[in-house]
C-alpha positions in Angstrom: 6.6 18.7 16.4 5.2 15.9 14.2 2.7 13.2 14.9 2.6 9.8 13.1 -0.9 8.2 13.2 -0.8 4.6 12.3 -3.8 2.3 12.1 -3.5 -0.9 14.1 -3.6 -4.1 11.9 -5.4 -2.0 9.4 -6.9 -4.6 7.0 -8.0 -6.8 9.9 -9.4 -3.8 11.7 -11.4 -2.8 8.6 -13.0 -6.2 8.5 -14.1 -5.8 12.1 -15.8 -2.4 11.6 -19.0 -3.8 10.3 -18.6 -7.1 12.2 -18.5 -6.0 15.8 -18.7 -9.6 17.0 -15.2 -10.1 15.7 -13.6 -7.3 17.8 -11.2 -8.8 20.2 -11.2 -12.1 18.2 -8.5 -13.5 15.9 -8.8 -12.2 12.3 -6.5 -12.7 9.2 -6.6 -11.2 5.8 -5.2 -12.9 2.7 -3.3 -11.6 -0.3 -4.4 -11.8 -3.9 -5.5 -15.3 -4.8 -5.7 -16.1 -1.1 -2.0 -17.1 -1.1 -0.5 -15.4 1.9 -1.5 -14.0 5.2 -0.9 -10.2 4.9 -2.7 -8.9 7.9 -3.4 -10.2 11.4 -5.3 -8.9 14.4 -3.4 -8.9 17.7 -5.2 -12.1 18.7 -4.1 -13.9 15.5 -0.5 -12.8 16.2 -0.7 -14.3 19.7 -1.7 -17.6 18.1 1.7 -17.6 16.4 0.5 -16.8 12.9 3.4 -15.3 11.0 3.4 -12.4 8.6 3.4 -13.4 4.9 3.1 -17.1 5.7 1.5 -19.4 3.1 -2.2 -19.7 3.8 -2.2 -23.5 3.1 0.5 -24.0 5.8 -1.5 -22.5 8.6 -5.1 -23.1 7.4 -5.5 -26.0 9.8 -4.4 -23.8 12.7 -6.8 -21.1 11.7 -9.7 -23.5 11.4 -8.8 -25.1 14.7 -8.9 -21.8 16.6 -11.9 -20.5 14.6 -10.0 -17.6 13.2 -12.0 -15.3 10.9 -10.5 -15.5 7.4 -11.0 -12.8 4.8 -9.8 -12.2 1.2 -8.4 -8.7 0.5 -11.2 -6.2 0.0 -9.3 -3.2 -1.3 -12.4 -1.0 -2.1 -13.4 -1.3 1.6 -9.9 -0.6 2.9 -9.4 2.4 0.6 -12.6 4.0 1.5 -12.1 3.6 5.3 -8.5 5.0 4.8 -10.0 8.1 3.1 -12.4 8.6 6.0 -9.5 8.4 8.5 -7.6 11.0 6.5 -10.5 13.3 6.4 -10.8 13.2 10.2 -7.0 13.9 10.6 -7.4 16.9 8.4 -9.4 18.5 11.2 -6.4 18.1 13.6 -3.7 19.7 11.5 -3.6 22.0 8.4 -0.6 20.1 7.1 -0.7 16.4 6.6 1.3 13.8 4.6 -0.4 10.5 3.7 2.6 8.2 4.0 0.6 5.0 3.2 -2.9 3.6 3.2 -2.7 3.4 7.0 -0.1 5.9 8.1 -0.3 9.7 8.1 2.1 12.4 9.4 0.6 15.5 11.0 2.4 18.8 11.5 1.7 20.0 15.1 3.9 23.1 14.9 2.6 25.9 17.0 0.0 23.8 18.8 -0.5 25.1 22.3 -2.5 22.1 23.6 -1.0 19.3 25.8 0.4 17.0 23.2 -0.4 13.8 25.1 -4.0 14.9 25.5 -4.1 15.9 21.8 -2.9 12.4 20.8 -5.6 10.8 22.9 -8.2 13.1 21.3 -7.0 12.0 17.8 -7.4 8.3 18.8 -10.8 8.8 20.4 -12.2 10.8 17.5 -11.1 8.2 14.9 -12.4 5.4 17.0 -15.8 7.1 17.5 -16.3 8.0 13.8 -14.7 4.9 12.1 -14.1 2.2 14.7 -10.5 2.0 13.6 -7.9 1.7 16.4 -4.8 3.8 15.9 -1.5 4.6 17.6 -0.1 8.1 17.8 3.7 8.8 18.0 4.8 12.4 18.6 8.4 13.7 18.2 10.4 16.5 16.6 11.4 14.4 13.5 9.8 11.9 11.2 12.2 9.1 12.2 11.6 9.7 16.0 7.9 9.9 15.4 8.0 6.4 13.8 9.8 5.1 16.9 7.4 6.9 19.2 4.5 5.2 17.3 6.2 1.9 17.8 6.3 2.4 21.5 2.7 3.7 21.5 1.5 0.4 19.9 3.7 -2.1 21.6 3.8 -0.9 25.2 0.6 -1.0 27.2 1.8 1.7 29.6 1.7 4.2 26.6 -2.0 3.5 26.2 -1.8 4.2 22.4 0.1 7.6 22.6 3.8 8.2 23.0 5.5 11.6 23.2 9.3 11.9 22.7 9.8 15.6 23.1 13.1 15.7 25.0 16.5 14.0 24.4 16.3 11.9 27.5 13.0 10.4 26.4 14.1 9.4 22.9 17.5 8.3 24.1 15.8 5.9 26.5 13.9 4.4 23.6 16.9 4.3 21.3 18.9 2.3 23.9 16.2 -0.4 24.0 15.4 -1.0 20.3 17.5 -3.0 17.7 18.7 -1.0 14.8 16.3 -2.8 12.3 13.4 -1.0 14.1 14.7 2.3 12.8 12.8 3.7 9.8 14.6 2.8 6.6 16.9 0.2 8.1 16.0 -3.2 6.8 17.5 -6.6 7.4 20.2 -6.3 4.7 21.3 -2.8 5.9 21.3 -3.9 9.5 23.8 -6.7 8.6 26.1 -4.2 7.1 25.8 -2.0 10.2 26.7 -5.0 12.3 30.1 -5.0 10.6 30.5 -1.5 12.1 29.5 -2.8 15.6 26.1 -1.0 15.2 23.4 -3.2 16.7 20.9 -0.9 18.4 19.2 2.3 17.5 21.4 4.0 20.1 24.5 2.7 18.4 23.4 4.3 15.2 22.4 7.6 16.8 25.9 7.9 18.3 27.9 6.5 15.4 30.5 8.5 13.5 28.4 10.0 10.7 31.2 10.2 8.2 32.3 6.6 8.7 28.7 5.3 8.4 28.3 7.4 5.2 31.4 5.9 3.6 29.9 2.4 4.1 26.3 3.1 3.3 24.7 6.3 1.9 23.8 9.9 2.6 20.3 8.8 3.5 21.6 7.0 6.6 23.5 10.2 7.5 20.1 12.0 7.5 18.7 9.2 9.6 21.4 9.7 12.3 20.6 13.4 12.4 16.9 12.7 12.8 17.6 10.3 15.6 19.3 13.2 17.4 16.3 15.5 17.0 17.5 17.3 13.9 14.7 17.3 11.3 16.0 16.5 7.7 12.8 15.1 6.2 10.0 17.6 5.3 6.3 16.8 5.1 5.3 15.9 1.5 1.7 17.2 1.4 1.4 16.2 -2.2 2.7 12.7 -2.9 5.4 12.6 -5.6 4.3 11.3 -8.9 5.3 7.7 -9.6 8.1 7.3 -12.1 6.7 3.9 -13.2 3.3 2.4 -12.9 2.8 -1.4 -12.9 -0.3 -3.5 -12.6 0.1 -7.2 -12.2 -1.9 -10.0 -10.7 -1.8 -13.8 -10.4 -4.5 -15.7 -12.2 -7.2 -17.5 -10.3 -6.2 -20.6 -12.3 -3.4 -21.7 -14.7 -4.0 -20.3 -18.1 -2.8 -21.7 -21.5 -5.4 -20.1 -23.8 -4.3 -16.9 -25.5 -7.7 -15.2 -25.5 -8.0 -15.5 -21.7 -4.5 -14.0 -21.2 -5.4 -11.2 -23.5 -8.4 -10.4 -21.4 -6.4 -10.2 -18.3 -3.7 -8.0 -19.8 -6.4 -5.7 -21.2 -7.7 -5.3 -17.6 -4.3 -4.6 -16.2 -3.5 -2.1 -19.0 -6.7 -0.2 -18.4 -6.1 0.0 -14.6 -2.6 1.2 -15.1 -3.9 3.9 -17.5 -6.3 5.1 -14.9 -3.5 5.5 -12.4 -1.5 7.3 -15.0 -4.3 9.8 -15.7 -4.7 10.2 -11.9 -1.3 11.8 -11.7 -1.6 13.7 -15.0 1.2 11.9 -16.7 1.8 10.3 -20.1 3.6 7.0 -20.8 6.3 6.9 -23.5 7.1 3.2 -22.9 5.2 0.0 -22.2 6.3 -3.3 -20.7 4.4 -6.6 -20.5 5.4 -9.8 -18.9 4.0 -13.3 -18.6 5.0 -15.8 -15.9 4.7 -19.5 -16.5 4.2 -22.1 -13.8 7.5 -23.2 -12.2 7.0 -26.7 -13.3 7.3 -25.7 -16.9 11.1 -26.1 -16.9 12.8 -24.6 -19.9 10.1 -21.9 -20.3 11.4 -18.8 -18.4 9.2 -15.8 -17.8 8.9 -13.8 -20.9 8.7 -10.0 -21.2 9.0 -7.3 -23.8 9.4 -3.5 -23.7 8.5 -1.1 -26.5 8.6 2.6 -27.0 5.2 4.0 -27.9 4.8 6.1 -31.1 3.4 9.0 -29.0 3.2 9.7 -25.3 -0.3 8.7 -24.2 -2.7 8.0 -21.3 -5.4 6.6 -23.5 -6.6 3.2 -22.2 -7.5 2.1 -25.7 -4.0 2.8 -27.2 -2.2 1.3 -24.2 -4.4 -1.8 -24.2 -4.0 -2.4 -27.9 -0.2 -2.1 -27.6 -0.1 -4.5 -24.6 -2.1 -7.1 -26.5 0.3 -6.9 -29.4 3.2 -7.6 -27.0 1.3 -10.6 -25.5 0.9 -12.1 -29.0 4.6 -11.8 -29.5 5.8 -13.3 -26.2 3.0 -15.9 -25.7 4.3 -19.5 -26.2 1.6 -22.1 -27.0 1.6 -25.3 -24.9 2.7 -23.7 -21.7 0.6 -22.7 -18.7 0.9 -19.2 -17.1 0.0 -18.1 -13.6 0.6 -14.3 -13.7 0.8 -11.4 -16.1 1.7 -7.7 -15.7 1.7 -4.4 -17.5 4.1 -1.6 -16.8 3.9 2.0 -18.0 7.5 3.5 -18.0 9.4 6.6 -19.1 6.6 8.8 -17.8 6.4 12.5 -18.5 4.2 15.3 -17.0 1.3 15.9 -19.3 1.7 19.7 -19.1 5.2 19.3 -20.6 4.1 17.5 -23.7 5.2 19.1 -27.0 2.5 18.4 -29.5 3.3 17.0 -32.9 1.5 18.1 -36.1 1.0 14.5 -37.1 0.0 13.3 -33.7 -3.7 12.0 -33.6 -6.0 14.0 -31.5 -5.9 13.2 -27.8 -9.0 11.6 -26.3 -9.0 13.6 -23.1 -12.7 14.1 -23.0 -13.6 10.5 -23.5 -11.1 9.3 -20.9 -12.4 12.0 -18.5 -16.0 10.7 -19.0 -15.0 7.1 -18.4 -13.0 8.0 -15.2 -15.9 10.2 -13.9 -18.5 7.4 -14.4 -16.2 4.8 -12.8 -15.5 7.1 -9.9 -19.2 7.7 -9.3 -20.6 4.3 -9.9 -17.7 2.0 -9.1 -14.5 0.8 -10.8 -15.1 -1.1 -14.0 -18.6 0.3 -14.6 -17.3 1.3 -18.0 -14.5 -0.9 -19.3 -13.1 -2.2 -22.6 -14.9 -5.1 -24.2 -11.5 -6.8 -24.7 -11.4 -7.4 -20.9 -14.2 -10.0 -21.3 -17.2 -10.4 -19.1 -17.1 -13.8 -17.2 -13.5 -13.4 -16.2 -13.0 -17.0 -15.1 -9.3 -16.3 -14.9 -9.8 -13.6 -12.3 -7.9 -14.0 -9.0 -9.4 -16.2 -6.3 -11.2 -14.3 -3.5 -13.1 -17.0 -1.7 -13.5 -15.1 1.6 -14.3 -11.6 0.4 -16.5 -9.5 2.7 -19.1 -7.1 1.3 -18.1 -3.7 0.0 -20.1 -2.1 2.8 -19.2 1.5 1.9 -18.9 1.5 -1.9 -21.6 -0.7 -3.3 -25.3 0.0 -2.8 -26.3 -3.6 -2.6 -23.7 -4.2 0.2 -24.9 -1.4 2.4 -25.4 -2.8 5.9 -28.9 -2.8 7.2 -30.0 -1.9 10.7 -33.2 -3.4 12.2 -34.8 -1.4 15.0 -37.4 -3.0 17.3 -40.0 -1.1 19.2 
């Protein structure tokens, strides 16, 4: 049996951890540059606030209903996610971190009552982190996702749903549309509608060969999983990314080359850190600039180059990215976004050294990463990133980094 533990409205819940007066109140979290609503507490959803809706379109509604508004605070969310994962590690020896707020647990061989075990998971996480979660338990990943959906959406489940027999999961499949099945999006559900497949039950009972001819082998696996046959193993170690991109919108429109170079330097350095985190080297580099839409006749510009040597050195990658920017930058236009992509990645252990290749800077990069890991991201950075960063993305409603910055540690006052 597998369990899927999914944090409820994770970003919004994180903002409520150190603000207990907001629990049970409407809360929304905005995307980079405070453009879109990316997370909503249940109370905000009940006000009719849609997912990924433009902030400016609903700001008057949020103000009128005194909704708490927050900019994305990724250091806080990442740290709380790590704490939740550490707790879950005590409930199972095998765990797959599927996303920042979702984790699969292997419950094979567990002799405890599974419903009680699910409630124990919820209560422990709440007690130690104040993050509410739903727990779905089933014999396959796909069914565990559906069980988690029931656990969070149906009050009778009280946060835990167990689908351990065919009659239980078939009851759920008959009542859910096909787009609620893991991996079936809106585009695929339209294609399935042409085959008269509208519900999860229709998909589970469909002719596998016919569906495979019109879609892919992945959907054939999904059908098997919906019938209790496990086809997807736990990935205890997440697969290395084949490409790494770092892109952000600017906090204001930019037309000065030096400011764009600063932003691209920052993005290249962050991408390099992620590259070293998975012990890979980049053989190619891509940089793009996106102008404002009003600049008709000036399309987004990008360039891809092959690096002289595979590398994970922040200095080398930043220097190359800046050279690309100088080649694609067009004076007289305003830009609202830039991005850096590391492509054609190879495992570092498979690198074949070249006699003429300059010495790798592993020790220097290791020191930089260690300092930034201990004292906070960006403690050590390249001077080419600048210091004032007036172009940095807007974050007008950012909460304190309660768990990762000394100056933001919450204080407790005790009276006699």
